[in-house]
C-alpha positions in Angstrom: 114.5 19.0 135.1 113.0 21.5 132.7 111.1 24.6 133.6 107.3 24.6 133.7 107.2 28.4 134.0 110.0 30.8 133.0 110.1 34.6 132.9 113.0 36.8 131.9 112.8 40.5 132.5 109.0 40.6 132.6 107.8 44.2 133.0 104.4 45.8 132.8 103.5 49.5 133.3 100.2 51.2 133.6 100.9 54.7 132.5 103.7 56.1 134.6 103.2 53.3 137.3 105.4 50.2 137.0 103.3 47.2 138.3 105.8 44.4 137.4 109.5 45.4 137.2 112.0 43.1 135.6 110.7 39.8 137.0 112.8 36.7 136.2 111.9 33.3 137.6 112.3 29.6 136.7 109.7 27.2 138.2 110.8 23.5 137.9 108.3 20.9 136.7 106.1 19.2 139.3 107.1 21.6 142.0 105.3 24.0 144.3 106.6 27.5 143.8 105.6 30.2 146.3 105.2 33.6 144.7 105.2 35.9 147.7 104.8 39.6 148.1 102.8 42.2 149.9 99.4 43.4 148.6 100.0 45.6 145.6 103.4 44.1 144.8 102.4 43.0 141.3 101.7 39.3 141.9 98.2 39.3 140.2 99.5 41.4 137.4 102.4 38.9 136.8 99.9 36.1 136.8 97.7 37.9 134.2 100.9 38.3 132.1 101.6 34.5 132.4 98.0 33.7 131.4 98.1 36.1 128.4 95.4 38.3 129.9 97.8 41.3 129.7 100.7 42.0 127.4 104.1 42.7 128.8 105.9 45.9 128.0 109.2 44.1 128.1 110.6 40.6 128.8 109.3 37.1 128.1 107.1 34.5 129.7 107.0 30.8 128.8 104.5 28.2 130.0 105.7 24.6 129.4 108.2 26.0 126.9 105.6 28.0 124.9 106.2 31.7 124.5 103.0 33.4 125.8 103.4 36.5 123.6 103.8 34.4 120.4 101.3 31.6 121.1 98.8 32.8 123.8 96.3 30.0 123.1 99.0 27.3 123.0 100.3 28.5 126.3 96.7 28.7 127.7 96.1 25.1 126.9 99.0 24.1 129.2 97.7 26.0 132.3 94.8 25.9 134.7 94.1 28.9 136.9 92.3 29.8 140.1 91.8 33.5 140.2 89.7 35.5 142.7 86.6 36.0 140.6 85.6 32.4 140.0 82.2 32.9 138.3 80.2 29.9 139.3 76.4 29.5 138.7 75.2 29.6 142.3 71.9 27.7 141.5 73.7 24.8 139.8 75.5 22.1 141.6 79.3 21.8 141.7 79.1 18.9 139.3 76.9 20.9 136.9 79.3 23.9 137.0 82.2 21.6 136.2 80.2 19.9 133.5 79.6 23.2 131.7 83.4 23.9 131.6 84.1 20.3 130.6 81.7 20.6 127.6 83.4 23.9 126.5 86.8 22.1 126.6 85.5 19.1 124.7 86.6 16.7 127.5 85.0 13.3 128.4 82.4 13.1 131.1 84.8 11.0 133.3 87.0 14.1 133.6 84.5 15.7 136.0 84.7 12.7 138.4 88.5 12.7 138.2 88.9 16.4 139.2 86.2 16.1 141.9 88.1 13.3 143.5 91.5 15.1 143.3 89.9 18.2 144.8 88.2 16.0 147.5 84.8 17.4 146.5 83.0 14.2 145.4 80.8 14.1 148.5 79.6 17.7 147.8 79.3 17.5 144.0 75.5 17.4 143.9 75.0 20.3 146.3 74.1 23.8 144.9 77.1 26.1 144.9 75.0 28.7 146.7 75.2 26.3 149.7 79.0 25.9 149.6 81.3 27.5 152.1 84.1 29.7 150.8 86.6 26.8 151.3 84.4 24.5 149.2 84.1 27.2 146.5 87.9 27.4 146.4 88.1 23.6 146.1 85.6 23.7 143.2 87.7 26.4 141.6 90.7 24.1 141.9 88.8 21.2 140.4 87.8 23.5 137.4 91.4 24.5 137.0 92.5 20.9 136.8 90.0 19.9 134.0 92.0 18.5 131.1 95.0 17.8 133.4 97.1 20.9 132.5 100.8 20.5 133.4 100.8 23.9 135.1 98.4 25.3 137.8 98.5 28.9 138.7 96.6 29.7 142.0 96.2 33.4 142.9 95.9 33.6 146.7 93.8 30.5 147.2 93.6 31.0 151.0 92.3 34.5 150.8 89.2 35.0 152.9 89.4 31.6 154.6 89.3 31.2 158.4 92.4 29.8 160.2 91.1 26.2 159.9 90.3 26.6 156.2 93.8 28.0 155.6 95.4 25.1 157.4 93.2 22.6 155.4 94.0 24.3 152.1 97.7 24.4 152.8 97.8 20.7 153.5 95.9 20.0 150.4 98.2 22.2 148.3 101.3 20.5 149.6 100.0 17.2 148.1 98.7 18.7 144.8 101.7 18.1 142.5 101.8 14.4 143.5 98.0 14.1 143.2 97.6 16.0 139.9 101.0 15.7 138.3 101.1 19.4 137.8 103.5 22.2 138.7 101.9 24.7 141.1 102.6 28.4 141.1 101.0 29.8 144.3 100.8 33.5 145.0 100.3 34.8 148.5 100.9 37.8 150.7 101.2 35.5 153.8 
């Protein structure tokens, strides 16, 4: 089985502070990989390096075999991400928010229905995002990350802020995600 995500000696410094120190990992295709560490351990910084949002000071990162430093856009096309700041239009429905992203990506209209179904949000798709619970917003963020069926999904603390029932629900959903979406899931958490 080949690697969906691979890093070798990945390092990032901010001035004299080392945020990511020599991280090497191999994430097999169609797996769920838990990326665990305490708050401030560098998980989000590592994710930003994988997404090409930051440049590494040393080391390499590959997404689906593509070197992020050499072909940031090519690597970005292979990954969907759920980060803390999701940026939805609160007055639009979930469907309308997804449709905006779908249009930017040049995807067919049917793609919105597909990701709503995978994220188990079809019944709530016509409601305004302003009326969504935090758990529903997280699901909508997952749906947006899955638009275009990227082979890699990177989820930065998707249970953050959820109540115990919401955490249990999200964990059950995430366990099934590779089978439902066909994607590899890198999941960061401090829990």
